[in-house]
N, C-alpha and C positions, 0 to 999 in steps of 0.2 A: 342163400341165393345160389342158384346153379351158375357155374362159370360158363360163359359163352364160348370159351376156347377149348377147355378140356372136359367140360360137363361135370366137374367135381361139385359136390353139393355144398361144401363148406367154404365160406369166404368171410373176410372181416371188413368192417366199415372203417375207412380211413378218414373220410370227411363227409359231413352232412350240411346241406344248406337249403333254406327255404327259398322258393321263387319270390319274385317281387310281390305278387298278390297273396302269397302265403298258402296257395292251394296245392302246390306240388313240392315235394322234397327231393332234392338231387343228392344222391349218395355215390361217393367214389368208393369202390371196393377192391380188395385184393384177394385173389384166389389163394387158398392155403396149400393147394397142390402144385400148380404151375407158377404161382407168384405173379401172374399177369394182372393188370389192373383194368377195371371196366366201370362204367357208370350205369346206375339204375335210377329210375324216376318213380316216385311213389305218389299216388293220388288216392284220396278217399273214394271208395266205390259208392256212388250215390245211386239210389234206386229211382230210376226214371220210369214214367208211365209207358205203357205200350201205345203205339200209334195206330189208330184205325184209319185205313186208307179209304179212298172214295168207293172202291169196289167191295169194301167190307173186310178185306184181309187185315190181319193184325201183324205188326212188326215191332221188334224192340226198337226203342229210340236209338238213332245212329247219329252221333255228333258229327262224324265225318261227312255225312250227307248234307248237313246244315253248312258246314265249312266249305264243302265243294260248291254248293249253290251260291254261297256268299262270294267265293273267289271268282266264279264265273260272272256274277253280276258286277263285281268291282274291278274286273279286268280293265287295265289301261286307265284306271281312275287313281287319284292320289290318296289311296287308302292302303295302309300297311297291313301286314299279316297279323300283327299284334292287335290291331283294331278289329279285324275279322274274328280273331280268337276271343276277344272281349265280348263281342256280340253273341258268339256261340255260348259263352259262359252265362250271359244275361238271359238268353233264351232258355237255357237249362234251368236256371234259378226260377224263372217265371213258371216253367212247367212243373217244377217241384212244388212251388208255392201253391199251386192249384190243389195239391193233395189228392189227385185222382189216379186210379190205377190204369185207366185208359183215357186217351184224348183223341179227338178227331185230328187227322192230318192238317185240316184247315187251320186249327189253332196254332200249330207250329209255323205254318206259312205266314199267317197273319202276324205272329209275333216277330218273325224275321223282317217282314215288310215294315212293321212299325219302327224298328230300329233303323232300317235303311232309309226310310222316309225322312227321319231326322238327320241322318248322316250325309246322304248324297242322293239327290233326286234322280240322277241318271242311273245309278245303281238300283234305285228303287223301281224305276220304270222297267229296267232290264229284268229284274227278278220277278216283278208282278206280271210281265208279259209271258214269262214261261210258267209261273205258278198258276196264274188265273186262266191260262190256255185261251187267250182271246180268240174268238171264232172268226172275227173279221176285222178289217181296218177300222170300222166304226166304233167297235168296243175299245180298241186301243186309243183312238183319237179322243174318245170320251174321257178316258183316264188322263190323257195329256191335258185336255181342256181344264179338268178339275185342278190339276197342278198349276197351270198357268193362271187361272183365276185366283187361286190361293196366293200365289207368288205376287201377282199384281196388286192384290188386296193388301198384303203386308207391306209392299213397297209404297203404296199410297198412304198407309198409316204412318210409315217412317217419314215421308216427305211432310205430311201434315204436322207431325211432332216437331220436326226441324223448323218449320215455318212458325209454329206457335212459340217455340223456344226463342227464336230470333226476335219475334214481336215483343216478347216479355223483356228482352234485353235492350230493347230500343234500337235494334239494328233494322235496316231496310230488309224487306222480304224478297227482293229480287236477286 
């Protein structure tokens, strides 16, 4: 490994540790020439498919684009960087699992939205408003109405379950 200080090629590994998820190896190294220490990170290079954009252009998959989009959508939301990185990891795994050499950009966007939808509805709406390029307020409002209907439907189900649970226990339902 080339030393970042003196550019000497030879260094020795002092310490190696796996990250929490086991996907990255952190290594402390010491240059054999200048004896300064530095850290390197090792990650398996995974072959990801090319992304076919709406206009037909092909780009290599860029993890940082996904993370940047997630960070913008999650700005000022109670979502940490680690959660954002985990979503990016899950998106990458889903793309690899498809086993295709090329995928439409829409697949990447839909995969990100699927994770955001489960995580945080505000972040989901932010991401989808940019990703789907809503042409007017009606399209945006339609998406919001769908979310509201789903939310009120699940809240109604929760209230019904609580009422049934109380009725079975012999408690008053009011």
